[in-house]
C-alpha positions in Angstrom: 36.8 60.7 -119.3 33.7 62.7 -120.4 31.7 59.5 -120.8 32.5 58.5 -117.3 31.3 61.9 -116.0 28.2 61.7 -118.1 27.5 58.1 -116.9 27.9 59.2 -113.2 25.6 62.2 -113.7 23.0 60.0 -115.3 23.2 57.6 -112.4 22.9 60.5 -110.0 19.8 61.8 -111.8 18.2 58.4 -111.7 19.0 58.0 -108.0 17.5 61.5 -107.3 14.3 60.6 -109.3 14.0 57.3 -107.4 14.4 59.1 -104.1 11.8 61.7 -105.0 9.4 59.0 -106.2 9.9 57.1 -103.0 9.4 60.2 -100.9 6.1 61.0 -102.7 5.0 57.4 -102.4 5.8 57.5 -98.7 3.9 60.7 -98.0 0.9 59.5 -100.0 0.7 56.3 -98.1 0.8 57.9 -94.6 -2.6 57.6 -92.8 -3.9 60.5 -90.7 -3.8 60.0 -87.0 -7.2 59.3 -85.5 -8.6 58.3 -82.2 -9.7 54.9 -83.6 -10.2 53.0 -86.9 -13.7 53.2 -88.2 -16.8 54.2 -86.4 -17.9 52.9 -83.0 -20.4 50.1 -83.0 -23.5 49.5 -80.9 -23.5 46.9 -78.1 -26.9 48.0 -76.6 -29.6 49.0 -79.1 -32.9 50.7 -78.4 -33.2 49.1 -75.0 -35.8 50.3 -72.5 -33.9 51.3 -69.3 -35.9 53.1 -66.6 -37.8 56.0 -68.1 -35.7 56.1 -71.3 -34.8 54.2 -74.4 -31.0 53.9 -74.8 -28.4 52.8 -77.3 -24.7 52.4 -76.3 -22.0 52.7 -78.9 -18.4 51.9 -78.2 -15.0 51.6 -79.9 -13.1 49.3 -77.6 -9.4 50.1 -78.2 -6.9 49.1 -75.6 -6.1 52.4 -73.8 -8.6 55.2 -73.8 -11.9 54.4 -75.6 -14.9 56.6 -76.3 -18.4 55.6 -75.4 -21.5 57.3 -76.7 -25.0 56.8 -75.2 -28.0 58.0 -77.3 -31.1 58.7 -75.1 -34.7 58.9 -76.4 -38.0 59.2 -74.5 -40.6 56.5 -75.0 -43.5 57.4 -77.2 -45.8 59.9 -75.5 -43.3 60.6 -72.6 -40.6 63.2 -71.9 -37.1 62.7 -70.7 -36.5 63.6 -67.0 -34.5 66.8 -66.5 -32.3 65.3 -63.8 -31.2 62.3 -65.9 -27.7 61.0 -64.9 -25.9 58.2 -66.7 -22.7 56.4 -65.6 -20.7 53.6 -67.2 -19.2 50.7 -65.2 -16.3 48.8 -66.8 -14.9 45.5 -65.4 -13.0 42.6 -67.0 -15.2 39.5 -67.4 -12.5 37.5 -65.6 -13.0 39.8 -62.5 -9.3 40.4 -62.2 -10.0 44.1 -61.5 -12.8 45.8 -59.6 -15.5 47.6 -61.6 -14.6 51.3 -62.4 -17.5 53.6 -62.8 -17.1 56.6 -65.2 -19.4 59.7 -65.2 -20.7 61.0 -68.5 -21.2 64.4 -70.0 -24.2 65.4 -72.0 -24.4 67.0 -75.4 -27.5 68.0 -77.4 -27.0 66.8 -81.0 -29.8 68.5 -82.9 -32.5 67.4 -80.6 -30.9 63.9 -79.9 -29.5 63.7 -76.4 -26.0 62.1 -76.4 -24.0 61.2 -73.3 -20.2 60.7 -73.7 -17.4 59.4 -71.7 -13.9 57.8 -72.2 -13.1 54.6 -70.5 -9.8 52.7 -70.0 -9.1 49.1 -71.2 -5.7 47.9 -70.0 -5.4 44.7 -72.0 -7.0 42.6 -74.7 -9.8 40.6 -73.2 -13.6 40.6 -72.8 -15.0 43.4 -70.6 -18.4 43.8 -69.0 -20.0 47.2 -69.8 -22.7 48.3 -67.4 -24.9 51.4 -68.1 -26.3 52.9 -64.9 -29.3 55.3 -65.4 -30.7 57.4 -62.5 -33.4 60.1 -62.4 -36.4 61.2 -60.3 -38.6 59.3 -62.7 -36.8 56.1 -62.0 -33.6 54.3 -62.8 -32.3 51.1 -64.3 -29.3 49.2 -65.7 -28.3 47.5 -68.9 -25.2 45.4 -69.5 -23.3 44.0 -72.4 -19.9 42.5 -73.1 -17.3 43.7 -75.5 -13.7 42.6 -76.4 -11.0 45.2 -76.1 -8.7 45.1 -79.1 -5.3 46.6 -79.9 -5.4 49.9 -81.9 -4.9 49.4 -85.6 -5.4 46.5 -87.8 -4.1 43.8 -85.5 -1.9 41.2 -87.2 -1.9 43.2 -90.5 -0.1 46.2 -88.8 3.4 44.8 -89.5 2.7 44.3 -93.2 1.0 47.7 -93.6 3.8 49.6 -91.9 6.5 47.6 -93.7 5.1 48.5 -97.2 7.1 51.7 -97.6 10.3 50.0 -96.7 9.6 47.1 -99.0 8.8 49.5 -101.8 12.2 51.3 -101.3 14.0 47.9 -101.2 12.2 46.9 -104.4 13.3 50.1 -106.1 16.9 49.7 -104.9 17.2 46.1 -106.1 15.5 46.9 -109.3 18.0 49.7 -110.0 20.9 47.3 -109.1 19.6 44.7 -111.5 19.2 47.3 -114.3 22.7 48.5 -113.7 24.1 45.0 -113.9 22.2 44.3 -117.2 23.4 47.6 -118.6 27.0 46.7 -117.8 26.7 43.3 -119.2 25.2 44.7 -122.4 28.0 47.2 -122.7 30.6 44.5 -122.2 29.0 42.4 -124.9 28.9 45.3 -127.3 32.6 46.2 -126.5 33.7 42.6 -127.2 
């Protein structure tokens, strides 16, 4: 009777250890929530538009996506004080009308940066149009970008299944060890 109780308490301890290990593994594998994966990338780089030189950086996730426009003055010139920048977004397929988004300005240690968030409703190629206006002149620049789903695409399922696969592995490994132990005890008893 006492060996049966000792065996059950040993099994309970091993199960508790496995549960703690699985919980620690699960908490360590959790990724922090972020607006997007990785940094944005440039689709317009150092292009002369009106009285400015601009670079447009984007992270085109389906849903809300940030856009950053870096603005510099040409050599020997100054940026106009009344500079306004807007971003126009439209699917390349023309299934939707162009939507124009205003930008907000931030001074990043002497580097002017305009920001906005745009909406991509599905995965496809989109036309991004930068519209610049000021008293010194205006201009436009355009590029195309493909909106993609948030995350790692096709690898998401595997990535998110890993903790469950790890728990299943530990469970079946424990069952197999228990069967081997029973078989060994039966052989020793015979």
